[in-house]
N, C-alpha and C positions, 0 to 999 in steps of 0.2 A: 242054366249052366253058366251064363255070363256072370250073374250075381254071385254064384258060388265061387267062381274063379277069382272074382274081385275080393271077396271076403278072405279067401285063402291067401291071396297076395298081401292084403293088409295085415293079416295076422302074422305072416312070415316076416314082414317088414318090422312089425312091432317087436317080435322076438329078437330080430337082428339088432335093433336099436338098444334093446335092454340087455343084450348079452354082456356078461362080465368081460369077455375077451376084447370088447371094443372099449371098455372103460378106460379108465384113467391110468396115467402113469403114476406110480407111487413114489413119493419123495419123503425121505426121512432126513430132516435138516436140523443141524445145530444152528445157533444164531449166526455164526460166521458163514456157514454154508448158505443160509438164507440171504445174507448180505451179498455174497459172491454171485449168487444166482440173479439177484436184482441188478447187480452191476453189469451183467451181460444181457439182461432181457428187458429191463425197464425202458419204456419208449423214450423218456427224456434223456437217459444215458445214451441210448442208441443214436438219437439225433445229435447229441453233443459230439459223439465219436464221428458221425458223418461230417460235422462241421470241421473236424480236424482233417479229414480227407479232402474236403472242399478247399481248405486253406492250403493244403499241399499242392493242389492243382493250381490255385491262384499264384502260389509262389513260382511254379513252373512257368506260368504266363509272364510273370514279371521278369524271370530269368531270360525268357525267350527274347525280350526286348533288347538285351545286350548282345545277342548272337546275330550274325549276318543272316540276311534273307536272300534267297535265290529264287528267281522266277523265270520260267521259260514261256515264250509266247510264239504262236504261229498264226498268221492271219493272211487272208487273201481278199483282195479288193477287185471288184469288176466295175469298170467305168462304163455305164450305159452311154454317157456322153463324156468324151475326154475333155477335161478343163481347158479353157481358152486363155491364152496370155496375149497381151498387147505389146508389140515391139515398135519403138519409134520409127516412123517412116523414113527419116533421113539415113538410117542405117542401110537402107536399100535404094537410096537415091530419090526418095519421095520428099515432098515439101516438108519443112519443119512444122511440127504441130500435128502431123497426121500419124496414125497408128495402123499397124498391120496385124490383124488377128491371126494367131498361130496356135495350133494344138500341139502341146508337148506331152510325151508319155505314151503308154501302151494301154490296151484294154484291160490286161490282167497284171496285177502287182501282187507278189507274195513275199512276205517277210517272216523270217524265223530268227528269234533273238533270245539271248540269255542276259538277265540283268542281276547284278549283285548290289545290295545295299547294306551298309554297316554303320550303325550309330557309333560315333566316336565320343560324343559328350552330350549328356542330357542330365542335368542335376536331379530332376524328379525321378528318373529311372534309377540313378545311382543310389538315391535315398531309399527307393523301394527295395533295391537289392540288400541294403544294410538292414532294413526292417523285417526281412523275411523270417529270421529266427525269432524275433520278438512276436511277430504275428502268429507263428506256430505255437510258441509258448503260451500266448494268450488263449488260444483255442483249447490247448491241453489243460490249462489251468481251469478253464470253464468246465471241462469234463470232471475234474477233481471236485470242484464246488458242487456240481450236480450230484456226483456220487456221494459226497458227504451228506447232503440233504436227504438223499434217498436212504442212506445208511441210518441216519438218525430216526427217520420215520419207520423204517423196517424194525429197528430195535424196539421202538416204543410199542408198535402193534404186537410184535413177537412176545415181549414181556407182558403185555396186557393179556394176551391169550394164556400165557403160562400162569399168571396170577389168577385168572378166571378158572383155570383148571384146579388150582389150589382151593379156590372158593367152593367149587363143586365137591371137592374132597371133604371140606368142613361141613358142607350141607349134608353130605352122605353120612358123616359121623353123627350129626344132629338127628337125622332121620332114624338112624339105627338106635340112637340113645332114646329117642322119643317112642319108637316102636316098642322097645323093651319096657319103658315106663307105662305105655298104654296097656301092654300085656299084664304088668304087675297090678295096675289100678283096676283093670277089668277083673282080675282074680279077687282083689280086695272087695270089689263091688259084689261079686258073686257070693262072697262070704258075709255080705251085709255090713261091711265097715266103710263103704264109700257110696256116694250118690251117683246116680246115672249121669247127672250134670258134669261130674268130674271126668267121666269117660268121654262124654260128648265134646268137652272142651279140648281134650287131648286129640280127638279125631280132627277137630277143626285146625288145631295147631299143626298136626301132621300133614293135613291137606295143604295148608299154607306153605309149609316147608317144601313140599313136593312141587307146588306151583312156582315158588321162587327158584327152585333148582331148574325147572324147565325153562324159565325166563333166562337164567344164566346160560344154559345150554344153547338156547336160540341166539343169544348175543354172541356166544363163541362162534357159532356157525356164520353169523354176519361178519364177525371179525376175521375169520379165515378167508371169506370172500374178499374183504378189503385188503388183506395181506397178499393174497394171490394177485389181485389187480395191481397193487403197488410193485410187486416183484416181476410182473409180466408173465405170470404163470397161467396156463389155461384153467378156467374155473372148474372144469371136469376132473382135473388131476387131483389125486389125493395127497394131502400134505400132513405130515406128522412132525411135530416139534419135539426134539429130543432133549433140549437143554432144560434144566430146572433153575429155579430162582431161590436164593437163600439170603439170609441176612449177611452171612459171611461174604457172599459174592458181591453184595451191594457195598459193603464196607471196604472191600479190597481195592487197592491201588487208588486210593483217594489222595490226590496231590493238591493240597490247598496252598499252592504257591502263587507268586505273582504271574500275571499273564504276559506273554510276549506277543506283540502284535504280529510279528513275522510268522508265528505258528498258525495264524488263521488264514485259511485258503482264500477267503474273500479279500483279505488285506493284500496277499500276494497277487491276486487277480487285478486289483486296482493299481498296484505298483507297475505291473506290465502295461496296463492301459495308459498310465502316465508316460511310460517310455514311448508308446505308440503315438501319443499326443505330441511329444517332442519331435519325433520323426516327421509328423505331419507338418509341424511348423517349419522344420528344416526344408521339407519338400517345397513349400510355397516360397520360402526365401530364395531357394535356388532357381525358382521359375523365372526370376528376373534376368538370369544369365542366358547367353545365347546357346543354341544347340548346334552341334557340328556333326555332319554325317558325310560318309564317303559312298560314292556309287560308281559302278562300272557297267558298261554295256558292250556286248558283242553281238552283231547281227549279220545275217545274209539276206540279200534281196534279189529277187528275180523279176524281170519285166518281160511280158509276153503279149503278143496280140492274139494268141490262141492258148487255150488251157493245156499246156504241155510241160507242166512242172515236174512230172515224173519221168521225163525224158531228158536227154542231155541238153545242156544249155548253160549259159553264163549265170553265175550267182555272184553278186557284187558284195564285197565285205565292207562293213562299217563297224567301228569300235571307238569307245571313248571312256575316259575316267573323269570323275568330277568330285569336287569338294564343295559341300553346301554349308553355309553358315547362316543361321536364322537368328536375327537379332530382334528380340521383342522391344518395341518402342512404346506403344500405348495400347492398352486393352480395356479402356473404359473403366478403370479403377477396380476391375473384377479381381485382380491379383491381390490388391490391398485388402479388399473385403474378405477374401478367402484366408489371408494370413491373419487378419483380426479374428475371424471366426475360429481358426485353429487355436489361437491363443486363449480365446474364451472357453473352448472345450477343455484345454489344459487346466484352466482355473476351476472349472466345474469338477474335474477329476480330483484336483487337489482338495477342494472343499469336501468332496465325498470321502476322501481318505481321512481328513481330520474328523469328520462326523463319525466315520466307522471306528476311529480310536475311542471316541466318547462312548459309542454304543458297545464296543467290546468291553470297556471298563465296567459299564453298567451291567451288562449281561453276566460277566464273570463274578462281580460282587453279589448280585442278586442270586445267582445260581449257587454260589458258595454258601450264603446265609440259608437259603432254602434247603440245601443238602445237609448242612449241620442240623437244622431243625428237623428234617425228615428222618434222619438217623436216630435222633433223640426220641422222636415220636414212635418209631418202630419199637424201640426198647420199652417205652411206656405202654404202648398198646399190647405188646406181647405179654408183659407182666399182668396187665389188666385182663387179658383173655384167659391166661392160666388161672388167675384168681377167680374169674367168673365160672370157669369149669369146676374149680374146687367148691365154690359156693353152691353150684347146681348139684353136684354129687352129694354134698352134705344135706342140702334141702330135700333131695330125693330120699335119702336114708331116713330123715326125720319123718317124711310123709309115710314111708312104708311101715314104720313102727308106730304110726299113729300120733306122733307128737307135732307134726307139721300140718299146714293147711294147703288146700289146692291153690289158694291165692299166692302163697309163698313160692310154690314150685313154678307157677305160671310166670311170676315176676322174675325168678331166677333164670328161667328159660329165655325170657325176653332179653334180659341183661346179657346173657351168654351170647345170644345171636347178635346183639348190638356190638358187643366186644369183638366178636369174630369179624363182623363187617368193618369195624374201625381198623382192625389189624390188617385186613386185606387192602383197605384203602391206603393205609400208611405204607404198606409194602409197595404198592403200585406207584404212589406218589414219590417214594424214595428212588425207585429205579428210573422213573421218568426224569426226576431232578438230576440224577447222576448223569444221564445221557445229555441233558441240557448243559450241565456243568462241563463235561468233557468237551462238548462242542464249543462252548464259550472260550475255553482256554486252548483250543486247537489240538486237543489230545484224543479226539474221537477216532 
Protein backbone atom coordinates (compact mmCIF):
# COMPACT_ATOMS: atom_id res chain seq x y z
CA UNK A 1 0.00 0.00 0.00
CA UNK A 2 2.88 2.36 0.80
CA UNK A 3 4.51 1.73 -2.59
CA UNK A 4 1.19 2.20 -4.34
CA UNK A 5 0.57 5.53 -2.60
CA UNK A 6 4.11 6.63 -3.47
CA UNK A 7 3.64 5.80 -7.16
CA UNK A 8 0.27 7.57 -7.27
CA UNK A 9 1.82 10.64 -5.63
CA UNK A 10 4.68 10.72 -8.12
CA UNK A 11 2.35 10.27 -11.07
CA UNK A 12 0.09 13.08 -9.83
CA UNK A 13 3.09 15.35 -9.39
CA UNK A 14 4.26 14.53 -12.93
CA UNK A 15 0.85 15.41 -14.35
CA UNK A 16 0.84 18.65 -12.37
CA UNK A 17 4.26 19.70 -13.63
CA UNK A 18 3.38 18.89 -17.24
CA UNK A 19 -0.01 20.55 -17.13
CA UNK A 20 -0.48 23.30 -19.73
CA UNK A 21 -2.18 25.46 -17.11
CA UNK A 22 1.20 25.82 -15.33
CA UNK A 23 3.00 26.56 -18.51
CA UNK A 24 4.23 29.59 -19.70
CA UNK A 25 3.08 33.09 -20.25
CA UNK A 26 2.67 33.74 -23.95
CA UNK A 27 4.30 36.85 -25.40
CA UNK A 28 3.76 38.16 -28.92
CA UNK A 29 6.38 40.86 -29.34
CA UNK A 30 7.29 43.27 -32.06
CA UNK A 31 10.91 44.43 -32.05
CA UNK A 32 10.03 47.55 -30.08
CA UNK A 33 8.06 45.53 -27.54
CA UNK A 34 11.02 43.18 -27.11
CA UNK A 35 13.32 46.15 -26.53
CA UNK A 36 10.89 47.69 -24.03
CA UNK A 37 10.59 44.39 -22.17
CA UNK A 38 14.39 44.08 -21.99
CA UNK A 39 14.68 47.66 -20.70
CA UNK A 40 12.51 46.70 -17.73
CA UNK A 41 13.73 43.17 -17.03
CA UNK A 42 17.37 42.86 -18.08
CA UNK A 43 19.49 42.50 -14.94
CA UNK A 44 22.12 45.00 -16.13
CA UNK A 45 19.45 47.64 -16.67
CA UNK A 46 17.88 46.82 -13.31
CA UNK A 47 21.20 47.28 -11.53
CA UNK A 48 21.87 50.52 -13.40
CA UNK A 49 18.47 51.82 -12.24
CA UNK A 50 19.32 50.77 -8.69
CA UNK A 51 22.50 52.83 -8.99
CA UNK A 52 20.30 55.85 -9.73
CA UNK A 53 18.31 55.20 -6.54
CA UNK A 54 21.53 54.72 -4.58
CA UNK A 55 22.87 58.03 -5.91
CA UNK A 56 19.64 59.70 -4.84
CA UNK A 57 20.21 58.48 -1.29
CA UNK A 58 23.87 59.57 -1.42
CA UNK A 59 22.70 63.03 -2.46
CA UNK A 60 20.43 63.13 0.56
CA UNK A 61 23.38 62.21 2.77
CA UNK A 62 25.38 65.08 1.28
CA UNK A 63 22.45 67.46 1.76
CA UNK A 64 22.10 66.36 5.37
CA UNK A 65 25.60 67.71 6.11
CA UNK A 66 24.31 71.25 5.45
CA UNK A 67 21.39 70.89 7.87
CA UNK A 68 21.64 71.35 11.64
CA UNK A 69 21.89 68.29 13.85
CA UNK A 70 20.09 68.09 17.18
CA UNK A 71 20.98 65.52 19.83
CA UNK A 72 19.38 64.83 23.17
CA UNK A 73 21.20 63.04 25.95
CA UNK A 74 20.23 61.81 29.42
CA UNK A 75 22.84 60.26 31.69
CA UNK A 76 23.18 59.24 35.33
CA UNK A 77 26.46 58.72 37.19
CA UNK A 78 26.80 56.87 40.48
CA UNK A 79 30.04 57.55 42.36
CA UNK A 80 31.05 54.54 44.39
CA UNK A 81 33.77 56.72 45.83
CA UNK A 82 33.27 60.46 45.56
CA UNK A 83 36.34 62.12 44.00
CA UNK A 84 38.73 63.79 46.43
CA UNK A 85 40.11 67.29 45.98
CA UNK A 86 43.03 68.86 47.86
CA UNK A 87 42.63 72.32 49.40
CA UNK A 88 45.69 74.28 50.58
CA UNK A 89 46.00 74.03 54.35
CA UNK A 90 46.62 77.75 54.89
CA UNK A 91 42.99 78.39 53.92
CA UNK A 92 42.01 76.75 57.19
CA UNK A 93 44.95 78.05 59.25
CA UNK A 94 47.25 75.13 58.56
CA UNK A 95 50.97 75.52 57.74
CA UNK A 96 51.81 76.55 54.19
CA UNK A 97 52.50 73.59 51.95
CA UNK A 98 50.00 71.30 53.57
CA UNK A 99 46.76 70.15 51.94
CA UNK A 100 43.45 69.06 53.31
CA UNK A 101 41.59 66.29 51.38
CA UNK A 102 37.97 67.17 50.79
CA UNK A 103 35.21 65.30 48.93
CA UNK A 104 33.00 67.49 46.75
CA UNK A 105 29.84 66.32 45.11
CA UNK A 106 27.08 63.81 45.64
CA UNK A 107 26.68 60.11 45.07
CA UNK A 108 24.25 60.55 42.16
CA UNK A 109 24.53 63.04 39.30
CA UNK A 110 21.97 63.15 36.49
CA UNK A 111 22.22 65.35 33.43
CA UNK A 112 19.68 65.93 30.64
CA UNK A 113 20.85 68.01 27.71
CA UNK A 114 19.97 69.09 24.18
CA UNK A 115 22.75 70.06 21.78
CA UNK A 116 22.50 71.75 18.38
CA UNK A 117 25.27 71.82 15.79
CA UNK A 118 25.21 73.74 12.51
CA UNK A 119 27.91 73.71 9.88
CA UNK A 120 28.44 77.26 8.65
CA UNK A 121 31.23 76.74 6.15
CA UNK A 122 32.97 73.68 4.76
CA UNK A 123 34.25 73.96 1.20
CA UNK A 124 34.08 70.22 0.54
CA UNK A 125 30.46 70.00 1.67
CA UNK A 126 29.46 72.95 -0.52
CA UNK A 127 31.14 71.40 -3.56
CA UNK A 128 29.32 68.17 -2.81
CA UNK A 129 26.04 70.08 -2.85
CA UNK A 130 26.94 71.62 -6.21
CA UNK A 131 27.85 68.21 -7.67
CA UNK A 132 24.59 66.49 -6.74
CA UNK A 133 22.86 67.13 -10.08
CA UNK A 134 25.91 66.06 -12.06
CA UNK A 135 26.19 62.86 -10.01
CA UNK A 136 22.55 62.04 -10.67
CA UNK A 137 22.94 62.78 -14.39
CA UNK A 138 26.01 60.53 -14.44
CA UNK A 139 24.06 57.54 -13.12
CA UNK A 140 21.07 58.21 -15.38
CA UNK A 141 23.34 58.43 -18.39
CA UNK A 142 24.88 55.11 -17.36
CA UNK A 143 21.36 53.65 -17.55
CA UNK A 144 20.95 55.03 -21.08
CA UNK A 145 24.30 53.56 -22.18
CA UNK A 146 23.34 50.17 -20.75
CA UNK A 147 19.91 50.31 -22.38
CA UNK A 148 21.48 51.22 -25.72
CA UNK A 149 23.82 48.21 -25.61
CA UNK A 150 20.96 45.91 -24.62
CA UNK A 151 18.79 47.37 -27.39
CA UNK A 152 21.47 46.74 -30.02
CA UNK A 153 21.93 43.13 -28.91
CA UNK A 154 18.18 42.50 -28.72
CA UNK A 155 17.74 43.82 -32.25
CA UNK A 156 20.54 41.64 -33.59
CA UNK A 157 19.22 38.44 -32.04
CA UNK A 158 15.61 39.33 -32.91
CA UNK A 159 16.49 39.86 -36.58
CA UNK A 160 18.68 36.78 -36.60
CA UNK A 161 15.67 34.71 -35.58
CA UNK A 162 13.45 36.44 -38.14
CA UNK A 163 16.01 35.75 -40.88
CA UNK A 164 16.30 32.14 -39.71
CA UNK A 165 12.53 31.85 -40.03
CA UNK A 166 12.80 33.06 -43.63
CA UNK A 167 15.54 30.48 -44.17
CA UNK A 168 13.18 27.75 -42.98
CA UNK A 169 10.57 29.01 -45.45
CA UNK A 170 13.08 28.73 -48.28
CA UNK A 171 14.06 25.24 -47.15
CA UNK A 172 10.39 24.25 -47.05
CA UNK A 173 9.99 25.54 -50.59
CA UNK A 174 13.03 23.53 -51.66
CA UNK A 175 11.71 20.41 -49.94
CA UNK A 176 8.33 20.82 -51.66
CA UNK A 177 10.05 21.38 -54.99
CA UNK A 178 12.31 18.36 -54.50
CA UNK A 179 9.44 16.12 -53.40
CA UNK A 180 7.59 16.93 -56.61
CA UNK A 181 10.72 16.25 -58.63
CA UNK A 182 11.20 13.00 -56.78
CA UNK A 183 7.63 12.00 -57.62
CA UNK A 184 8.07 12.91 -61.27
CA UNK A 185 11.40 11.08 -61.60
CA UNK A 186 9.95 8.06 -59.86
CA UNK A 187 7.14 7.98 -62.42
CA UNK A 188 9.67 8.31 -65.22
CA UNK A 189 11.65 5.46 -63.65
CA UNK A 190 8.52 3.28 -63.52
CA UNK A 191 8.06 3.90 -67.23
CA UNK A 192 11.66 2.87 -67.88
CA UNK A 193 13.02 6.28 -68.89
CA UNK A 194 15.17 6.88 -65.80
CA UNK A 195 17.59 4.91 -63.66
CA UNK A 196 17.09 3.85 -60.07
CA UNK A 197 20.24 5.84 -59.30
CA UNK A 198 18.43 9.04 -60.27
CA UNK A 199 15.66 8.31 -57.78
CA UNK A 200 18.15 7.45 -55.01
CA UNK A 201 20.10 10.65 -55.56
CA UNK A 202 16.94 12.68 -55.10
CA UNK A 203 16.12 10.78 -51.91
CA UNK A 204 19.58 11.61 -50.56
CA UNK A 205 19.16 15.28 -51.51
CA UNK A 206 15.74 15.37 -49.86
CA UNK A 207 17.12 13.83 -46.67
CA UNK A 208 19.96 16.35 -46.65
CA UNK A 209 17.48 19.22 -46.97
CA UNK A 210 15.34 17.90 -44.15
CA UNK A 211 18.45 17.50 -41.96
CA UNK A 212 19.52 21.04 -42.76
CA UNK A 213 16.05 22.30 -41.90
CA UNK A 214 16.18 20.51 -38.55
CA UNK A 215 19.55 22.10 -37.79
CA UNK A 216 18.15 25.55 -38.53
CA UNK A 217 15.13 24.84 -36.31
CA UNK A 218 17.46 23.74 -33.49
CA UNK A 219 19.52 26.90 -33.91
CA UNK A 220 16.32 28.94 -33.76
CA UNK A 221 15.41 27.26 -30.46
CA UNK A 222 18.85 28.07 -29.08
CA UNK A 223 18.48 31.65 -30.34
CA UNK A 224 15.16 32.04 -28.53
CA UNK A 225 16.82 30.91 -25.29
CA UNK A 226 19.54 33.51 -25.80
CA UNK A 227 17.01 36.25 -26.58
CA UNK A 228 14.89 35.43 -23.53
CA UNK A 229 17.98 35.43 -21.32
CA UNK A 230 19.05 38.81 -22.66
CA UNK A 231 15.54 40.22 -22.18
CA UNK A 232 15.26 38.84 -18.65
CA UNK A 233 12.31 36.64 -19.62
CA UNK A 234 11.69 33.25 -17.96
CA UNK A 235 12.89 30.49 -20.28
CA UNK A 236 9.59 28.62 -19.81
CA UNK A 237 7.60 31.52 -21.29
CA UNK A 238 6.53 31.32 -24.90
CA UNK A 239 7.87 34.06 -27.16
CA UNK A 240 6.49 34.80 -30.61
CA UNK A 241 8.19 37.38 -32.82
CA UNK A 242 5.66 39.32 -34.87
CA UNK A 243 7.90 41.60 -36.95
CA UNK A 244 9.08 40.62 -40.41
CA UNK A 245 12.22 41.66 -42.20
CA UNK A 246 12.37 42.96 -45.74
CA UNK A 247 14.79 44.71 -48.02
CA UNK A 248 12.58 47.80 -47.88
CA UNK A 249 12.85 47.86 -44.09
CA UNK A 250 16.61 47.54 -44.24
CA UNK A 251 16.99 50.35 -46.77
CA UNK A 252 14.57 52.66 -44.96
CA UNK A 253 15.78 55.68 -42.95
CA UNK A 254 19.42 55.32 -43.87
CA UNK A 255 21.06 58.62 -42.90
CA UNK A 256 24.55 58.61 -44.34
CA UNK A 257 25.47 61.98 -42.87
CA UNK A 258 28.34 63.17 -40.70
CA UNK A 259 28.44 61.91 -37.13
CA UNK A 260 27.90 64.25 -34.17
CA UNK A 261 29.84 63.22 -31.09
CA UNK A 262 27.17 64.64 -28.82
CA UNK A 263 24.66 62.12 -30.24
CA UNK A 264 26.62 59.23 -28.74
CA UNK A 265 25.54 58.38 -25.21
CA UNK A 266 29.05 57.20 -24.35
CA UNK A 267 30.34 60.67 -25.24
CA UNK A 268 27.66 62.31 -23.09
CA UNK A 269 28.58 59.93 -20.27
CA UNK A 270 32.27 60.90 -20.38
CA UNK A 271 31.42 64.61 -20.53
CA UNK A 272 29.50 64.28 -17.26
CA UNK A 273 32.41 62.31 -15.81
CA UNK A 274 34.68 65.22 -16.75
CA UNK A 275 32.38 67.63 -14.89
CA UNK A 276 32.57 65.39 -11.83
CA UNK A 277 36.38 65.38 -12.09
CA UNK A 278 36.35 69.18 -12.02
CA UNK A 279 34.13 69.14 -8.93
CA UNK A 280 36.56 66.73 -7.31
CA UNK A 281 39.47 69.09 -7.98
CA UNK A 282 37.50 71.99 -6.56
CA UNK A 283 36.67 69.94 -3.47
CA UNK A 284 40.33 69.32 -2.66
CA UNK A 285 41.25 72.93 -3.42
CA UNK A 286 38.70 74.13 -0.85
CA UNK A 287 39.96 71.62 1.72
CA UNK A 288 42.78 74.10 2.48
CA UNK A 289 40.23 76.60 3.82
CA UNK A 290 39.06 76.57 7.45
CA UNK A 291 35.74 75.05 8.46
CA UNK A 292 33.32 77.01 10.61
CA UNK A 293 30.57 75.56 12.75
CA UNK A 294 28.12 76.79 15.37
CA UNK A 295 26.97 74.82 18.38
CA UNK A 296 24.61 75.41 21.29
CA UNK A 297 23.82 73.41 24.39
CA UNK A 298 21.10 73.52 27.01
CA UNK A 299 21.22 71.13 29.97
CA UNK A 300 19.69 70.41 33.34
CA UNK A 301 21.68 68.74 36.14
CA UNK A 302 20.50 67.22 39.39
CA UNK A 303 22.77 66.21 42.28
CA UNK A 304 21.53 63.72 44.89
CA UNK A 305 22.92 61.50 47.58
CA UNK A 306 19.95 59.19 46.99
CA UNK A 307 18.35 58.13 43.73
CA UNK A 308 15.33 60.46 43.96
CA UNK A 309 15.38 62.04 40.52
CA UNK A 310 11.69 61.30 39.93
CA UNK A 311 10.75 63.27 43.00
CA UNK A 312 10.87 66.98 43.61
CA UNK A 313 14.25 68.57 43.87
CA UNK A 314 16.53 71.14 42.37
CA UNK A 315 17.67 70.87 38.76
CA UNK A 316 20.44 73.27 37.84
CA UNK A 317 20.45 74.86 34.40
CA UNK A 318 23.46 75.20 32.16
CA UNK A 319 23.53 76.60 28.62
CA UNK A 320 26.04 77.93 26.13
CA UNK A 321 26.56 78.84 22.49
CA UNK A 322 29.83 78.53 20.66
CA UNK A 323 31.56 79.19 17.37
CA UNK A 324 34.28 76.81 16.20
CA UNK A 325 36.85 77.60 13.53
CA UNK A 326 39.09 74.76 12.46
CA UNK A 327 42.15 75.92 10.55
CA UNK A 328 44.06 73.17 8.70
CA UNK A 329 47.79 73.83 8.97
CA UNK A 330 49.66 70.66 8.06
CA UNK A 331 48.30 67.24 7.05
CA UNK A 332 51.45 65.46 5.95
CA UNK A 333 51.00 66.58 2.30
CA UNK A 334 47.97 64.29 1.93
CA UNK A 335 45.84 67.17 0.59
CA UNK A 336 48.48 67.92 -2.05
CA UNK A 337 48.53 64.28 -3.16
CA UNK A 338 44.75 64.08 -3.30
CA UNK A 339 44.60 67.24 -5.41
CA UNK A 340 47.24 65.94 -7.82
CA UNK A 341 45.41 62.61 -8.03
CA UNK A 342 42.15 64.40 -8.88
CA UNK A 343 43.91 66.32 -11.65
CA UNK A 344 45.36 63.09 -13.05
CA UNK A 345 41.86 61.58 -13.05
CA UNK A 346 40.67 64.58 -15.06
CA UNK A 347 43.51 64.09 -17.55
CA UNK A 348 42.58 60.43 -17.95
CA UNK A 349 38.95 61.33 -18.64
CA UNK A 350 40.06 63.96 -21.17
CA UNK A 351 42.24 61.35 -22.90
CA UNK A 352 39.32 58.91 -22.97
CA UNK A 353 37.10 61.55 -24.58
CA UNK A 354 39.67 62.23 -27.31
CA UNK A 355 40.12 58.52 -27.90
CA UNK A 356 36.33 58.05 -28.05
CA UNK A 357 36.14 60.70 -30.79
CA UNK A 358 38.64 58.73 -32.86
CA UNK A 359 36.73 55.51 -32.17
CA UNK A 360 33.40 57.08 -33.11
CA UNK A 361 34.82 58.37 -36.40
CA UNK A 362 36.25 54.94 -37.20
CA UNK A 363 33.07 53.06 -36.23
CA UNK A 364 30.84 55.41 -38.22
CA UNK A 365 33.01 55.27 -41.34
CA UNK A 366 33.42 51.50 -41.22
CA UNK A 367 29.72 50.93 -40.56
CA UNK A 368 28.77 53.27 -43.39
CA UNK A 369 30.99 51.47 -45.90
CA UNK A 370 29.78 48.07 -44.69
CA UNK A 371 26.15 49.18 -44.94
CA UNK A 372 26.53 50.45 -48.50
CA UNK A 373 28.26 47.21 -49.45
CA UNK A 374 25.66 45.07 -47.63
CA UNK A 375 22.76 46.74 -49.43
CA UNK A 376 24.47 46.23 -52.79
CA UNK A 377 25.13 42.59 -51.86
CA UNK A 378 21.45 42.05 -51.05
CA UNK A 379 20.43 43.25 -54.51
CA UNK A 380 23.06 41.07 -56.19
CA UNK A 381 22.24 37.95 -54.17
CA UNK A 382 18.51 38.38 -54.69
CA UNK A 383 18.96 38.61 -58.47
CA UNK A 384 21.27 35.62 -58.29
CA UNK A 385 18.72 33.62 -56.28
CA UNK A 386 15.91 34.43 -58.72
CA UNK A 387 18.15 33.46 -61.61
CA UNK A 388 19.08 30.19 -59.89
CA UNK A 389 15.38 29.41 -59.41
CA UNK A 390 14.77 30.09 -63.08
CA UNK A 391 17.69 27.85 -64.10
CA UNK A 392 16.44 25.10 -61.83
CA UNK A 393 12.92 25.25 -63.26
CA UNK A 394 14.20 25.15 -66.84
CA UNK A 395 16.61 22.29 -66.07
CA UNK A 396 13.77 20.36 -64.44
CA UNK A 397 11.58 20.79 -67.51
CA UNK A 398 14.42 19.63 -69.78
CA UNK A 399 14.91 16.58 -67.59
CA UNK A 400 11.20 15.74 -67.61
CA UNK A 401 11.04 15.81 -71.43
CA UNK A 402 14.21 13.76 -71.67
CA UNK A 403 16.61 16.40 -73.00
CA UNK A 404 18.45 16.98 -69.72
CA UNK A 405 20.59 14.84 -67.46
CA UNK A 406 20.46 14.04 -63.78
CA UNK A 407 23.82 15.72 -63.35
CA UNK A 408 22.44 18.99 -64.70
CA UNK A 409 19.46 18.99 -62.36
CA UNK A 410 21.66 18.08 -59.37
CA UNK A 411 23.98 20.95 -60.23
CA UNK A 412 21.04 23.34 -60.64
CA UNK A 413 19.66 22.26 -57.27
CA UNK A 414 23.03 22.78 -55.54
CA UNK A 415 23.45 26.21 -57.10
CA UNK A 416 19.91 27.20 -56.08
CA UNK A 417 20.53 26.20 -52.47
CA UNK A 418 23.84 28.06 -52.45
CA UNK A 419 22.17 31.18 -53.90
CA UNK A 420 19.44 31.03 -51.26
CA UNK A 421 22.02 30.60 -48.50
CA UNK A 422 23.98 33.58 -49.81
CA UNK A 423 20.83 35.69 -49.94
CA UNK A 424 19.92 34.82 -46.35
CA UNK A 425 23.46 35.61 -45.21
CA UNK A 426 23.39 38.95 -47.08
CA UNK A 427 20.03 39.80 -45.53
CA UNK A 428 21.30 39.13 -42.01
CA UNK A 429 24.61 40.92 -42.57
CA UNK A 430 22.75 43.98 -43.85
CA UNK A 431 20.42 44.28 -40.88
CA UNK A 432 23.28 43.74 -38.39
CA UNK A 433 25.34 46.34 -40.22
CA UNK A 434 22.42 48.76 -40.09
CA UNK A 435 22.12 48.30 -36.32
CA UNK A 436 25.86 48.91 -35.95
CA UNK A 437 25.68 51.99 -38.15
CA UNK A 438 22.75 53.53 -36.28
CA UNK A 439 24.54 52.87 -33.00
CA UNK A 440 27.77 54.40 -34.37
CA UNK A 441 26.04 57.66 -35.36
CA UNK A 442 23.95 57.78 -32.18
CA UNK A 443 20.62 57.19 -33.93
CA UNK A 444 19.77 53.78 -32.51
